[in-house]
C-alpha positions in Angstrom: 53.6 103.7 -43.8 52.1 104.5 -47.3 51.7 100.8 -48.0 49.8 100.4 -44.8 47.4 103.3 -45.7 46.8 101.8 -49.2 46.2 98.4 -47.7 43.7 99.9 -45.2 41.8 101.7 -48.0 41.6 98.5 -50.1 40.3 96.6 -47.1 37.7 99.2 -46.4 36.6 99.3 -50.1 36.4 95.5 -50.1 34.3 95.5 -46.9 32.0 98.2 -48.4 31.6 96.2 -51.6 30.9 93.1 -49.6 28.2 94.9 -47.5 26.6 96.2 -50.7 26.6 92.7 -52.2 25.0 91.3 -49.0 22.3 93.9 -49.0 21.6 93.3 -52.7 21.4 89.6 -52.1 19.0 90.1 -49.1 16.8 92.3 -51.3 16.9 89.8 -54.1 16.1 87.0 -51.7 13.2 89.0 -50.1 11.8 89.9 -53.6 12.0 86.2 -54.7 10.0 85.2 -51.6 7.5 88.0 -52.0 7.0 87.0 -55.7 6.6 83.4 -54.8 4.1 84.1 -52.0 2.2 86.5 -54.3 1.9 83.9 -57.1 1.0 81.2 -54.6 -1.8 83.4 -53.2 -3.1 84.2 -56.7 -3.0 80.5 -57.6 -4.8 79.6 -54.4 -7.5 82.3 -55.1 -8.0 81.0 -58.6 -8.3 77.4 -57.4 -10.7 78.4 -54.6 -12.9 80.5 -56.9 -13.1 78.3 -59.9 -12.1 74.7 -59.0 -12.2 73.5 -55.4 -12.9 74.8 -51.9 -12.5 73.2 -48.5 -15.6 72.9 -46.3 -16.1 71.7 -42.7 -19.3 69.9 -41.5 -20.4 71.9 -38.4 -23.6 70.1 -37.5 -25.0 66.5 -37.5 -27.7 67.2 -40.1 -26.1 64.9 -42.6 -25.2 62.0 -40.4 -24.5 59.2 -40.9 -23.4 60.0 -44.5 -21.3 63.0 -43.3 -20.2 63.4 -39.7 -19.7 66.5 -37.6 -16.0 67.3 -37.9 -15.6 66.0 -41.4 -13.4 68.2 -43.6 -14.4 68.1 -47.3 -13.1 69.1 -50.7 -16.0 70.6 -52.7 -15.7 70.6 -56.5 -17.1 73.6 -58.3 -16.2 72.3 -61.8 -19.0 69.6 -61.8 -21.9 72.1 -61.9 -19.8 75.0 -63.2 -18.1 77.7 -61.0 -19.7 81.1 -60.6 -17.7 84.1 -61.5 -17.1 86.5 -58.6 -20.3 88.2 -57.4 -18.9 90.7 -55.0 -15.7 92.7 -54.4 -13.8 92.0 -51.2 -10.6 91.0 -49.5 -9.6 87.5 -50.7 -9.8 84.6 -48.1 -11.9 86.8 -45.7 -15.6 87.5 -45.3 -15.0 91.3 -45.8 -16.8 92.6 -48.8 -18.0 96.0 -50.0 -21.6 96.1 -48.7 -24.3 96.6 -51.3 -22.0 96.2 -54.3 -22.7 93.2 -56.5 -21.1 92.3 -59.8 -22.7 90.9 -63.0 -21.8 87.2 -63.0 -22.2 84.0 -65.0 -21.9 80.3 -64.2 -19.1 78.7 -66.2 -19.9 75.5 -68.1 -19.8 72.3 -65.9 -19.8 68.7 -66.9 -23.0 67.7 -65.0 -26.2 69.2 -63.5 -27.4 68.7 -59.9 -29.0 65.3 -60.1 -31.6 63.8 -57.7 -30.0 62.6 -54.5 -26.7 64.5 -55.1 -25.1 66.0 -52.0 -24.8 69.7 -52.6 -23.1 72.7 -51.0 -25.2 75.9 -51.4 -25.7 79.3 -50.0 -28.4 79.5 -47.3 -31.2 81.0 -49.4 -33.0 83.2 -46.9 -30.0 85.1 -45.6 -30.5 88.8 -46.3 -27.1 89.5 -47.9 -25.6 89.1 -51.3 -25.7 85.5 -52.6 -21.9 84.9 -52.3 -21.8 86.2 -48.7 -24.6 83.8 -47.5 -23.7 81.0 -45.2 -22.8 77.7 -46.8 -25.1 74.8 -46.1 -24.7 71.1 -47.2 -27.7 68.9 -47.8 -29.0 66.3 -50.2 -31.0 67.4 -53.3 -34.0 65.0 -52.8 -36.0 66.7 -55.6 -34.9 68.6 -58.7 -36.7 71.1 -61.0 -40.1 69.8 -62.2 -40.4 67.0 -59.6 -43.5 66.5 -57.5 -42.6 65.9 -53.8 -44.7 64.4 -51.1 -44.1 63.1 -47.6 -46.6 60.6 -46.1 -46.1 59.0 -42.7 -42.5 60.3 -42.8 -41.8 58.5 -46.1 -40.6 60.6 -49.0 -42.2 60.2 -52.4 -40.9 61.8 -55.6 -43.1 61.7 -58.6 -45.4 59.2 -56.9 -42.6 56.7 -56.1 -41.0 56.0 -52.7 -37.6 57.7 -52.7 -36.0 56.8 -49.4 -32.6 55.1 -49.4 -32.0 53.4 -46.0 -28.2 53.7 -46.1 -28.5 57.5 -46.5 -30.4 58.8 -43.5 -31.2 58.7 -39.8 -34.5 59.3 -38.1 -36.1 58.9 -34.7 -37.6 55.6 -33.5 -39.3 54.6 -30.3 -37.7 51.5 -28.9 -39.9 49.6 -26.4 -38.4 47.0 -24.0 -40.1 43.7 -23.2 -39.5 44.2 -19.4 -38.5 47.1 -17.2 -34.9 46.8 -18.4 -32.5 49.6 -19.2 -31.5 49.9 -22.8 -27.7 49.7 -23.0 -26.4 53.0 -24.4 -23.0 51.4 -25.2 -24.7 48.5 -27.0 -26.9 50.9 -29.1 -23.8 53.1 -29.9 -21.8 50.1 -31.1 -24.8 49.1 -33.3 -24.7 52.7 -34.8 -27.5 54.4 -33.0 -27.8 57.2 -30.4 -30.2 57.1 -27.4 -31.7 60.6 -27.0 -33.8 59.9 -23.9 -36.5 57.8 -22.3 -40.2 58.4 -22.9 -41.3 55.9 -20.2 -39.5 53.4 -18.0 -39.7 50.8 -20.8 -39.4 53.0 -24.0 -36.6 55.0 -25.4 -36.1 57.5 -28.2 -33.2 56.4 -30.5 -31.8 58.2 -33.6 -30.6 55.6 -36.1 -30.7 54.4 -39.7 -33.1 51.7 -41.0 -30.2 49.3 -41.1 -29.5 49.8 -37.4 -33.2 49.4 -36.7 -33.1 46.0 -38.3 -30.2 45.0 -36.0 -31.7 46.3 -32.8 -35.1 44.7 -33.6 -33.5 41.3 -33.3 -32.3 41.8 -29.8 -34.2 39.5 -27.3 -34.9 42.3 -24.8 -36.6 44.5 -27.5 -40.4 44.3 -28.0 -40.7 46.8 -30.8 -38.9 49.5 -32.8 -41.3 51.9 -34.6 -40.7 55.3 -36.3 -41.7 58.4 -34.3 -44.4 60.0 -36.5 -46.2 63.1 -35.5 -50.0 62.9 -35.8 -51.2 64.2 -39.1 -53.2 66.9 -37.4 -50.0 68.3 -35.7 -49.3 71.9 -36.7 -45.8 72.1 -35.3 -44.5 73.8 -38.4 -47.2 76.5 -38.3 -45.9 77.8 -35.0 -42.7 79.4 -36.3 -41.4 82.3 -38.3 -40.8 80.4 -41.6 -43.4 81.4 -44.2 -42.7 78.3 -46.2 -43.6 76.0 -43.3 -46.9 77.8 -42.7 -47.8 77.1 -46.3 -47.5 73.4 -45.8 -49.6 71.1 -43.6 -47.7 72.3 -40.5 -46.2 68.8 -40.0 -42.8 67.7 -41.4 -44.0 64.1 -41.5 -47.0 64.9 -43.8 -46.4 67.2 -46.7 -49.0 67.5 -49.4 -47.8 67.0 -53.0 -45.9 70.1 -54.3 -44.2 70.8 -57.6 -40.6 71.9 -57.5 -40.3 75.1 -59.7 -38.4 74.8 -62.9 -37.3 77.4 -65.4 -39.9 78.0 -68.0 -42.7 76.5 -65.9 -46.0 78.3 -65.7 -47.3 78.1 -62.1 -50.9 78.6 -61.1 -51.0 81.0 -58.1 -53.7 80.5 -55.4 -54.1 81.8 -51.9 -53.4 78.2 -50.7 -50.0 77.8 -52.5 -48.8 81.4 -52.2 -46.9 80.9 -48.9 -45.0 78.0 -50.6 -44.1 79.9 -53.8 -43.9 83.4 -52.5 -40.1 83.4 -52.0 -39.7 82.2 -55.6 -41.7 85.1 -57.0 -40.6 87.9 -54.6 -37.3 87.0 -52.9 -35.4 85.1 -55.6 -36.9 86.5 -58.8 -37.4 90.1 -57.4 -40.9 90.9 -58.5 -43.3 93.4 -57.0 -46.4 91.6 -55.9 -49.7 92.9 -54.5 -51.9 90.1 -53.1 -55.6 90.6 -52.8 -58.2 88.3 -51.4 -57.9 85.9 -54.3 -55.9 88.0 -56.9 -52.2 88.6 -57.6 -50.8 91.7 -59.2 -47.2 91.1 -60.4 -45.3 94.2 -61.5 -48.6 96.1 -62.1 -50.3 93.3 -64.0 -53.1 91.3 -62.5 -52.6 87.6 -63.2 -53.3 84.1 -61.8 -50.1 82.5 -63.2 -46.4 83.1 -63.1 -43.6 82.1 -65.5 -40.7 80.8 -63.5 -37.3 82.3 -64.4 -34.9 79.9 -62.5 -34.5 76.2 -61.6 -35.0 75.2 -57.9 -34.2 72.3 -55.7 -35.6 70.7 -52.5 -32.8 70.0 -50.0 -33.1 67.7 -47.0 -30.5 66.5 -44.4 -29.9 62.8 -44.1 -30.5 63.1 -40.4 -34.2 63.7 -41.0 -35.3 64.6 -37.5 -32.3 66.8 -36.8 -32.0 69.0 -39.9 -33.2 72.5 -40.8 -33.7 72.2 -44.5 -36.2 72.9 -47.3 -39.0 71.6 -45.1 -38.3 74.8 -43.1 -37.3 77.5 -45.5 -38.2 76.3 -48.9 -36.6 75.9 -52.3 -32.9 76.5 -53.2 -32.4 78.5 -56.4 -29.9 77.2 -58.9 -27.8 80.4 -58.6 -27.2 79.5 -54.9 -25.5 76.2 -55.7 -21.8 76.2 -54.9 -20.7 72.7 -55.8 -20.6 69.0 -54.9 -18.3 67.5 -52.2 -16.3 64.6 -53.4 -13.8 63.6 -50.7 -13.3 63.7 -46.9 -9.7 64.6 -46.5 -9.8 64.7 -42.7 -12.2 64.0 -39.9 -12.1 65.0 -36.3 -14.2 63.3 -33.6 -15.1 66.1 -31.3 -16.5 63.9 -28.6 -13.4 61.7 -28.3 -10.9 64.4 -29.3 -9.2 62.3 -31.9 -9.1 61.8 -35.7 -11.5 59.4 -37.3 -8.7 57.5 -39.2 -11.2 55.3 -41.1 -12.8 58.4 -42.8 -9.6 59.9 -44.1 -9.6 60.3 -47.9 -12.9 58.6 -48.2 -15.2 59.5 -51.1 -18.6 61.2 -50.5 -21.6 59.3 -51.9 
């Protein structure tokens, strides 16, 4: 009987020890997983902040270069990553309102060059820079450039700057007879019919390459760009100050200089709507405007020394893009990075992946 009691006590001690070991192993396993997840989150945060970030194309403003539904990897190391500007919860849009941090841009290996595709913070959002919505456009003009648009053609420093493989625009396609323009045929060629103006003419969004193809079809009489009359003031009838400072027509923009750091700008009542955001919004000066005078931080002056570099951004889908023609210049401190690869693409219309775009480089 005594032996049985001893055996039972040993068995209970063995089970108790086994339970303790199991609990310790479970705690050790949980701690290992927690540590692994914590380090993975820290590594992901560092990569996202200083090296690369994923971005999805939400609109057609960059077609046909980038398509709605493209998923991109954006490199921040090219132009240099910005150190954190706000304090918030990582991987969310939650930040401490009104609190901004001193920041610097780390050294990069290249500047934003003319015609680079750039991800940047939407400049006229009224929140801290890092909390502004991300936009993606092409930098058609860089600091110090002179930009002009005549008859819908972009000129930089007096030279035609359009690249036909990069952008779409609207054309009027006129038929030789009262025939219906085949939507399927146009789509296969790479264009989109947006509507009919008359029984024999259609509005088509396409690149210049597609225009050349469609122009050869026997049923087509002509394919001409849709250009607003120079007297049109469409841009003047909206809430964008920058637009009102231009001719009021996106197809005709008078020559304007893109502000560059260290540049001394002449200020006039005529160009003030164009450069107002540079002086007031982005460089935070107090300005009082008289009939023909400017008082900046209490000093009357007719010139201004620019403190930052700026860019003029345009979408490749020229007639379907809200860009610098609407809201003006993009300051250098709003630049996030350059996209370099499409890692996935989803065709929202056909509900399937675009396999031909997977892992394609952005140009």
